[in-house]
N, C-alpha and C positions, 0 to 999 in steps of 0.2 A: 742702223749704225750711223753715228754722227757724221762721218766723212761722206757717206752716201747722201745724207740729207743736205749737207753743205753743198755738195756738187749739184744736187737737184735744184735747190733754190737759186744758186748762182746761174745755172743754165737757163732757168725760167726767165730771168731778167733779160738775157740775151735773146731768147725766143720772142719776147714781147717787143724788143727793139728791132728785130730782124726785118719787118716790113718797111722800115724807114730808111730814107737816104741820109747821107751825111748832112745835107742841108736841112732836112726835117729835124734831125737830132740836135741841131744847134738853136732852133727857134725858141724864143721865150715870148709868149704873146701877152703876158701881163706880169705884174710884180709878184703876184701870189703863186704863180706857176714857175716851174724850172724846166730847162731843156732836158731832153732825153739823155744827151751825152753827160750832163751834170749828174743826173740820177745814177747812171752807170759808174761814174767816177766816184761820187760821194759815198755810195755804199761800199765801194772797194776801199776807199780811204778809211772808213770806219773799221774794217777788219785790220788794215795795216796799223792804224793808230792804237786801237784798243785790244788787239790780239797779238799781232806780231811785235808791235812796239813795246810790249811789256816783257819781251823775251831778252835775255842777256845778249849783248853784242849785235842786236839787229840794227841795220842801217837802212833808212828809208830809200826807196828806189829813186824818187825825185823829191828831195826835201822842199823845194820851192812850191810844190803842188799842195802842200799842207794848207797854205793860205787860200788856194783856189777852191778846195773841196771840203774844208771845214764848213759847217753850217752855222751853228750858234753856240758852240762850246767855247765860251769866252775864257774859261779857266785854263785852256790849253793854247790860247793864242788868238790873234785877230783872224777875221775871215773876209773874203771878197763879198761885197755888198750883194744881197739877194736880188734886188731888181736889176742888177747888171750881169747876171750869169749868162745871158744871151750874147754878151760881148766876147765870150771866151772861144774865139775861133781856134786858138791854140791852148792846150794840146789838141791835136786832131782826133777824130773819132777812132782812127786806126791806132793812134798812140794810147788812147783810153782802153781800147780792146786789148792791147799788149800789156797794159798796166793790170787789167783784170786778170789776165792769164798768169802773169807773174805772181800776183798776190795769191791767187787760187792755188798755184803750185806750192807756194811757201806754206800756206795754211794746211793744205793736205799733207805735205811732208811732216809738218809739226804734229798733226793728228796721228800719223802712222808710226812715228818714231819716238814720241815722247809720252810720258805719263804727265798729263797737264794738271796744274794746280786748279783748285776750285774757282779762283777768280778768273783765270783765263777761260775756263769752260763756261762760266757765267757770261763773260763778255762775248764769247762766240755764239751762245744761244740768243743773247739779246741782239747781236748783229744779224742773225737770221730773221728774227721777228721784225727788226728794223728794215731789212731789205724787202720783206713782204709788204710792209707799209709803202715803201717806195715803188713797188710794182704797181700798186693801185694808183699812186700819184703819177707814175709814168703814163698810164692810160688816160687819166682825166686831164693831164696837162697837154698831151699831144692831141687829144680831142679838141680842146679849146684852140690850140695852135692851128690845126688844119681847118677848123671852122672859121677862124679869123682870116685865112687865106681867101682872096676873092674867088678862087676856083672851087673852094670847099671840097677838096678831094676826100675820098674814103681812106681811112687807116688801113682797112683790109676789105677788098671787094668780095671775099668769099665767106663772110660771116653769114650764118644762117638767118633767114627771116622767119621769125616765130610769132604766132598769134595764139591767143588762148580764149577760152569761153568766159562769159561773164559769171562771176561768182557773187551771189547776192551778199550784200553787206549785212552782217548780223552783229549784235552787241553781246559780248561775253561779260557777264557780271561777276564781280568779285566782292565778297563781304569785307568789312574792315578786319584787318589782321596785323600782327607783328611779323615782319619779314626780315630775314637775314640778307643783307646786301653786301656785295664786295667779295673779294677773293683773299685767301691767306697770302701773306707777304712772300714773294719769291726773292731770293733763292732758298730761303729757309724752308719753304714748302716746295716739293718737287715739281708741281704743276706750274707752268709759266703763267705769270700775270704781270702787267706793268705796275709800277709803284702807285699810280693813281687809282688803281682798282682796290687797294687795300687801305686799312685792315677791314675785315668783316665786322659789321655792326648791325644792330637792330634798328629798324625804322617802323613807325606806325604808318601803315598804308591805309588810307580811308576807303570806305566802300566806293566803288567806281565800276565803270564798264569800259572795256576796250573794243574797238572795232575789230572784226574778225580778219580783216585784211587791210593793206594800205589803200589809200585813196587812188582811184584809177584815173586815166587820162580823160575819159568821158565826164566824170564827175568834176574834175578840175576845169574842163572846158566850159561846163555850165556856169561855174563861178566867173570865168572870164567873160562869157557872153552876157551875164547879168551885171556887168560893170564892176566886178569885184576889185579891179585895179584902180577904179575911180571913186570908190566909196571910202572917204577918209575915216569914217567912224569904225571901219574894220581894222585899221592899221595902227601899229605902234608908231609913235612920233618919228623916231629915227628911220624906221622903215618907209614911212610915207614920204619923208624928205628925200630919201634915196630913190624911191619909186618915181617921184616927180623929176628929180635931177637927171636920172638915166633913162626916163621914158619907158619904164617897164609896161608891157601890155599882156604878157603871157610868160610861161616858163622859158628859160634860156633854151635855145636850139629849136623852138617851135617856129613855124612860119606864121605870118600874120593871118592867114586864112584858117588857122587851127586845123589843118589837114595833114601836115607833114612835120617831121622832126629830123634834125640832123643827128646821126648816130655814128659810131665808129665804122659802120658799114656804109656811110654816106646818107643821103636823104632818103627817107622811107615814109610810107604812109603811117600816120599816127594810129597805133593800135588802141582802140577805145578801152580795152579791158586790162591793159598793162598798167602797172603802177606809174603814177606821174613821177618824174624825176627832174633834177636840176632846178630845184626851187630853194630859195633862201629860207632861213628861219622866219623872216618877216612875212613871206608869202604863205608859208605853212600856217603861221599863226592867224593871218587874215582869213585864209580859207576856213580854218576851224571855227572862227567867229561867225563867218557867213553861214556855215553849216549848222550852227546852233550847238556846237560842241567846243572842245578845247584840245590842246596838245597834252599827251600824257606826261607825267613826271618820269624821270629816269628810274625812280623807285617802283612806280607802278609797272613800268616796262620790265624791269629786271625781275620783279617778283613773279611775273607770268612766264618769262622766257625759259627758265630751266625745265619746265614741263613740256616744252615744244620741240618737235623734231627739227633738224636742220634741213628744211624742205625747200628752201629757196634756190635761186640760181646764183652761182659763183663764177669767178673768172675761169676756173678749171673746166667749166661746162662749155666754154668756147663761144658763148652767145655775145658776151660783152654788152648786153643791154637787158634791162629788166623785162620780165615776161609775166603774164598772168599765172596764177596758181593752176596746177594741172587739174585738180578736181576738188570739190568741196569736201570737207571732213567734219563739218559741224562744230569746229572750234577755231582757235587762232591759227592763221596761216601766214607763211612767209615772214615770221619773226626774224629769221636769219637769211641774209642774202637779198638779191634784187635791188633794194634801195636802203640806204641809211635812213633812219627815221628820226626826225627832229623831235626833241622833247622840250618841255618848258623849263628844264633845269639848267641853271648857270653852272659853268665848270668851276668847281671849287674842291677843296680838300675834304676827305672824309675825316671824322674824328680820330685823332691819333696818326694821321698820315705822316709818312717819312719818305723822303726821296731816296733813290738809289745812292749808294756811297760814291764819293769822289766826283770826278767831272761828269759822270753819267747822271748825277743828280740834276743836271740841267735838262734832262730829256723831257720831262713833263711838268714838273711843279711850277716852274717860273712862268708858265703860260696860263696860270689860273687867274686870268683877269680879262673880262670882256669877251669870253668865249661861251658857246652854248653846246650842250651835250647832244650827240647823236648815238643811236644804238642800232645794232643788228647786222652790219655788213652790207655789201652790195654785190652787184653782178661783176664788179671789177676787183673784188676782194678774193684772195686765195682761199679756197675751201680749207677749213681747219684753223685758219688764222684767228677767227673771232670766237667768242664764248659769251655766255649770258652776262658776265660781269664787265665786258669790254666797254670802255668809255672813249669814244671818239669825240673830238671837239673841233669846232671851227668858229670863225667870226660869224655873227648872225647874218651878214650880208652875202656870204659865200653861196654862189650858184653853180659853179663849175663841177662840183662833186656830184656823185650819183645819190642825191639826197631827196627823199620824199616825205610822206607824212602818214601817220596812222592816228585816227581820232580817238579821243577819250571823252567821257562825260561823267558827271557826278551822279550818284544815286542818293535820293532823298530818304 
């Protein structure tokens, strides 16, 4: 039932924020991140603006908050500057909580008493997907904020410590073939997909091999120990410049001894068998060169993904950190969950791409410049939110997301 799903998703955001104080919820540690309080308010604003706001006679609860909690929908008005979201001490966290409760009540009343038109139902479904995206951002953003605190406290002290056994890396070969890539356009098709996933189209995928699992911490530590961060020939020019300017020596959240990493559960021993995470596209690409391989294209990744089980770890599992695969199965492992996997594909439109209609057309299309594609989901992604055709995208310098790397290589 849609009302139950709405209530579940909205409650999940509150549960993720529950371990945080009001002070924690206001912190913005860098321009790319947002405070927890802003995530809670913005997702609420989305439902108010695009679901309730389309209903006759609706009056916004606090009209002046539209400016504060709009993000980038310029067709419906200006927005508070993203790098300054941490300045919003008012409204308070309690006020934002009451705002959420009020909007939730209004949306649930609407669902229970009205036969909604297709556009409103579509906006509601998109809003739920949008909130699940922000649930992952809430976790990655607060992780960076707490790590930036000199005390480096844990988000949650009770998160399970998990270790896994070493799974030998194997190469899974695929012959040249024509593959269907993408998903049918939603909402014309019943199954949800973002506009950037459509339309389906055929792609020639050359013969190649994919690594059976993501690169693990021990393998990446060998790259670090071999001076991988100091070998200019391994790096893209922009990546090398950033590496030098910021003094990168290892993945974000590792200690300099390569023995511990900061997690949402605090500092923990580095699990050598778990997938490496919190690396940029530049680091993933440099590692692939060092390893005598390359990054997969998003088409190679997607062509293989529909055949794979969703066997990785997601936010619902309560670990909130990537773990090694449970057992070898002789094929591709952890294609979904644990870590987003950088690809060598720039974020651009598929042939025949069309944005969502109206202001929601700003959701994805206008960011198709200077971004790189990641696939698969992570340990902070809600289970069921991703699919084989899902295209995540970030600036190639981004390190604070749960991003890792799976290798690919050409077949002669």
